[in-house]
C-alpha positions as CSV (number, residue, x, y, z in Angstrom):
1,M,65.4,64.9,-9.7
2,M,69.0,63.5,-11.0
3,V,71.9,66.0,-11.9
4,I,74.7,65.7,-14.6
5,S,77.1,67.9,-14.8
6,C,79.4,68.6,-17.9
7,Q,82.2,65.7,-15.9
8,S,79.7,63.6,-16.7
9,P,79.6,60.6,-18.1
10,V,76.1,60.8,-19.1
11,Y,76.7,64.9,-20.2
12,L,79.9,63.8,-22.5
13,T,78.2,60.4,-24.5
14,H,75.0,63.3,-25.5
15,F,77.0,65.5,-26.3
16,K,79.6,63.9,-28.1
17,A,76.2,63.0,-30.0
18,S,74.3,66.1,-30.4
19,R,78.3,66.6,-32.2
20,Y,77.3,64.1,-34.8
21,N,73.8,65.0,-36.1
22,K,74.4,67.9,-36.0
23,F,77.8,66.8,-38.3
24,T,76.0,64.3,-40.8
25,Y,73.0,66.5,-40.4
26,S,75.3,69.3,-41.7
27,L,77.1,67.1,-44.3
28,R,73.2,65.3,-45.6
29,H,71.8,68.5,-46.2
30,T,74.9,70.1,-48.1
31,H,74.0,66.4,-50.3
32,S,71.5,67.5,-51.3
33,V,71.5,70.8,-52.2
34,I,74.1,70.2,-54.7
35,L,71.8,67.2,-56.1
36,L,69.4,70.1,-56.4
37,E,72.1,72.4,-58.1
38,A,73.4,70.4,-60.7
39,E,69.2,69.7,-61.9
40,N,68.4,66.7,-60.4
41,D,65.1,65.3,-60.0
42,M,63.1,65.8,-56.5
43,K,61.9,62.9,-56.7
44,F,65.5,60.7,-57.3
45,I,66.5,62.5,-54.1
46,Q,63.3,61.4,-51.4
47,E,64.4,57.8,-52.8
48,R,68.5,58.4,-51.7
49,L,67.6,60.3,-49.1
50,G,65.6,57.8,-47.7
51,H,62.0,59.1,-47.3
52,E,59.2,57.8,-47.3
53,S,57.3,60.8,-49.3
54,Y,58.1,63.3,-51.7
55,Q,56.2,65.8,-49.8
56,I,59.5,65.9,-46.6
57,T,61.9,65.9,-49.2
58,A,60.0,69.0,-51.2
59,D,59.4,71.3,-47.8
60,I,62.8,71.3,-46.3
61,Y,64.3,71.7,-49.9
62,S,61.4,73.9,-51.0
63,H,63.5,77.1,-50.6
64,I,66.5,75.2,-52.8
65,S,63.9,75.2,-55.1
66,K,62.3,78.2,-55.5
67,R,66.4,79.4,-56.2
68,L,66.4,76.9,-58.6
69,D,63.3,78.2,-60.0
70,Q,64.5,82.0,-60.4
71,K,67.9,80.7,-61.6
72,S,65.6,78.7,-64.6
73,M,63.2,82.3,-65.3
74,E,66.7,84.1,-65.8
75,R,68.5,80.9,-68.0
76,Y,64.5,80.7,-69.9
77,E,64.7,84.9,-70.3
78,T,68.1,85.1,-71.5
79,R,67.6,83.2,-74.9
80,L,64.5,83.8,-75.3
81,G,66.1,87.5,-75.9
82,K,68.1,85.8,-77.9
83,I,66.2,84.4,-80.1
84,N,64.1,87.7,-80.1
85,S,67.4,89.8,-81.2
86,S,68.5,87.1,-83.9
87,K,64.4,88.1,-85.0
88,S,64.7,91.3,-85.5
89,N,67.9,91.0,-87.0
């Protein structure tokens, strides 16, 4: 069994790589969320990220999509309320 100490080059390389990967992932995820919040299509985001399928993108970002659906519904209800109030005047 090989023991890797915290000072070994293997450990440090793995540690640096994992930190880099987490940063890259965070940046990629943030970019995708900003695209969604800017009302870009999920298909556009899937192609931009290079996911093999739409379903992969939808699975990862569905929580954002639900939040955007709620915002969209609130805007719809506000608009509908304005229409109804203008008809009653």
